[in-house]
N, C-alpha and C positions, 0 to 999 in steps of 0.2 A: 353698453348702452342699454337703455331702458326699453320696456317693451310699448306697445301703444297703449295709452290711457283706457280704463274701463270707463264704461257709460255710468255718469254719474247723478243720482237721483236726490235733489236737494229740496228737504221741507223743513219748514218753518214760516217765520215770519214775515211780512212784507209791510212797511211802516213807511209815515212819513215823520222827521224829527225836525220841529219845530225850536231854534235854539234860539232865546233871548238872554241877553247880557245886561246886568244892571250895574251900573258903574259906580257904586257903591260897597258898602258889604252889608249883608243882611245884619250882623250883630249891632249895626247901628241905628237899626229902625226895628229891634223887635224887644221889648222888655218883659226881662225875664220872670219878674211876678204876675206878668198881665196874661200869659199865653193862654190861659183857659176862656179868655175872651177876644183872641186873636182876629183882627181884621184888618189887616195890611194891604197894601198897592205897592207895587214897584216899577217907577217908570225905566221903561226899557226902550231906549231910543236905535239899540244896535238889534236887527233880528234877522234870522236867515232861516230857511228851510233844507232842510236836505234830503235826500232817499238814503232809506234805511230799511234795518227789521234783517236779522239774521242770514234768511233765506236769500233775501236778494244781496246782501252784502257778500255773500259765499261765492253766488253765481257772478257776482260781479269780478271777483278776484280771480276766479277760474279764469273765466273771460279770458283777463290779464295774463295767464298762462296758457294761453291757448287752446281751453277746453270749454266746451260746449254744454253745460249742465241742464237736466231735467229739471226745471221750477216750479214745486208744487206749491200752494200755497193757495189759501182764500184770500179776497179782496173785499171792497168795498164799492160804492158806484162813484166813488172819488177818485177812481186809481186812472183816471184818463191821463194824467201828465207824466203819471211813472210808467204806463204802458208806450208811450211816446218815447220814453228814454229808454227802456228794454229795445224797443223796437232799433233806435238809433246807434244802440252797441250791439245789434245781432244778437240779442240774449230771446231764447223763444220762449212764449209767454203763454204757449197752447194749454199748459198746467193748471193755470191761475183761473180759480171759479170764483164769479163776483156773486156776492150774496146782498139779494133785493134790501132795500130799506137798513143797509149800516154803512158805517164809514171803513176805511183801510185803517187798520190800526195805527194807533202815532201820541208819538211824547211831546209833551209838551216842557220845555228843559229854560229855566232859569239860573244864570250861572253870574257868581259876584266875584269882585277881584280878587277875594280869597281861593276862589275855583270852588268855591262852595256852591251845590245846586240844590233846588229842589225841582220835584218833577212830579209832572202828574202823566200818566199813563192811560190811555183809550184801548183797549184792548179788539172793540169792535167787531169787524170780520173773521178775526184772528180766533175767536171762541167757536167758529163753525168748521174749525180746519179738518174735523173730525168727517164732513160732507165730502172730500177728495178722499179716492181711495187706492191704493197700490196694489197692481196687480201685474202678474208676470208681462201682460201685452207692453207694458212700459219698455219691456227690455233693458231693465234697469240692471246694471253687474254691481253695484256699489253705491250706497244710501249716506244720508245723514240724517237723524231726527234731531232735528233741531228745535230749541224756545219757541213754543207755537200752545195753541189751547191743550189744555190738559188731557181730553179725551182721545182729540185728535195723536199726540205724542202714543199714548196708550196704543190705539189700534193700528198706527201706522208702523210701530215696533213690532206686533204682531203679524201685521199683514206682511211685513220684510221678511220675517223669518218664516212666515207657512209658503214665501215665493223661494227661499233659498239665496235672497238677497244679504251679501253682510253689511253691516251699518254701523258708522259710527254713532253711537248715542251722547249727545251734548244738552246735557238738561239746561245747562245757563242758570239764568236768573228764575227758570222755573222751579226748578228743585224742589224748594220748600212747599209745593203744591201735591207733592206725592209722599204717600205714605211708605212705609218700610218694605212692605212687599211690592208694592208698586215699582219702586225701585230696584229691588234685588231681582224681579221679572224682568225689567227692562234690561238690566246689566246682564242678566242670564242668555236675554236672546239675541243682544248685541255681540258682535265682535271685537269694537274697539269701543272706548270710552274718552273722553277730553272734560278735564273741569280745570278753573282757574284754582288759585290756591285757598281762597275764601268755599267755594264751592268743593273743593276736595275735603276740608275738615267737615262740612254740614254732611258731606256725603257719608264719610265715616261715622258722626254722630246717628244719624237717622235710621243705616244699616246694621249698627252694631260692629262694622266689619273694617280692619283698615283698607288701605289702597291697594297694599301689596297682596292681601287676602285678595281682595277683588280682582287685581290684575291676572291671579292664577286661573280664573275662568275666562278669560279674554286673550284675543292675539297682543292685544295692546292696550295701556291705560296709560295716557298722557296728564300730566300736570304741568300747566303753566304757572311760573312764581317771579311775573313782575318782573325787576329789574334783573334775578337773579337767575334768570333762563326760564327751562323746563327742563322736566324730566320724562322720560319713556320709559315705563316699564316692561318688558317684552320677553317672552320665551324666557324668563327666571333671569332677565338681564336689566341692567339699570345703566341706561344712559343719559348722559347727563348734557342737554343740549344750551350753550351758550348763547346770549344775547349778541346782537348784532347792535351795532351801534347806528343809532339812526343820523343822518342829516341835521334833523332838528327835533324835539320833540313839544309838539304844537298840540295834539288831541288823541287822546286813547280810545276814542269812540270807534268802535267795528276793528280793532286791532285782533280781539280774540277771533271773529271772522274773519279777516285775515289769515291770519295764523292758522286756524283751521282748513281753508282753503290750499293752502299748503302740506297740509296731512291727507287731505282728502288725493291730493295730484300724486304723491308719492306714491301712497298705497294704492294709489290706480296703477301705478306705472310701475310697480313692482320695485319699489327701490328700498335699500335697507332703512333701519329706523333712524342711524345717524344722522343719512343725507335727507331723509323726509324731514326731520324735526328742524335740521336746519335751513330747509327751504322754507317752514311753515315759520323760524327765527326772523328770516330775511322777508318775506312778505309782511310781519309786524311791524318791523323797523320802515318799511318801506311808507306803511299806511300811516304809522303816528306823526309824520312830517307834513303832514296835511290835515286840515281842519275839514271835518265829515268823515263819513263813512265811505263813499264812493267817488271823493275827488282826487285821489291818486291814479297817475296814467301812464305808468311804464309798459313798455313794450316785452314781448317774452324775452329777446334780447340782451334789454339791462336790467331784466331779472336775474338770466344766467350770468351776468358779469357783476352783477351785485354780488351772488353767491360765491364767484371765483375770488372775487378780492377779500371777503371774507373770511374763505375756508381753504384757499388755494388750491380746489379742484375744481370739477362741473360734473355734477352727477349726470348730464345729460350726453356727457362721450363715453 
């Protein structure tokens, strides 16, 4: 039976995602020899607004697993609807810092019939994440440093290390912001690192070190590999984690965050790495079957049953 979970601090972005669908193909409306004077408008009769951001998504998935995360992020003056949602879900928002005169981070995504996407991202309040501070008074026993403002990610990594809080470093799409020395510092301070396949290759390129080399300085390095599953390098061992078959493949948005919530749950409860990786894989499979990052709603018992069905045992027992 697993131990009681660690009190987990989740840092990263809180964001609104406005998703529009163009019922045609971009290529039918772009002239290859005229891109230097591009001026186009895509009519998008279908639009939806979703709640997202890495911190919000991870906290949401931890709540599905029965965990109450410490959610730390900087948000804008338009955060009201998101706060109401968090309250309805029972997710504590006391560590969210509202930045005057700023919008909450948001992405505007237009998708065509070929699943090509044109995205504009406004970081807004996320750029002020360094104004939030990680201190021992939070009582955190585990943390994740997720994609956020650059200065905030650096300072939160250093603050976690100074407080003795083991943390998972998840650079995500923010990885290109950092220099070689900054990346090596955050890896050195971290206990765990998580990247996807592309980010892993970029991390190797920017640091000049292989993932296997970096893993030797960590408790574990986790790399997700899409349909090929994921890989956990820990304590000199290589754990290959299979994908869990999804009920449907509708939307990958937020799958990485669901996966990371599974990692944090397993780490916080003292599970072995195969079980931790498998739970992460289960969470990703559940998420991908729903559109949006926070519209899947299984209860904990259903997650456990999904795990048991996929792997013929339960780590909760």
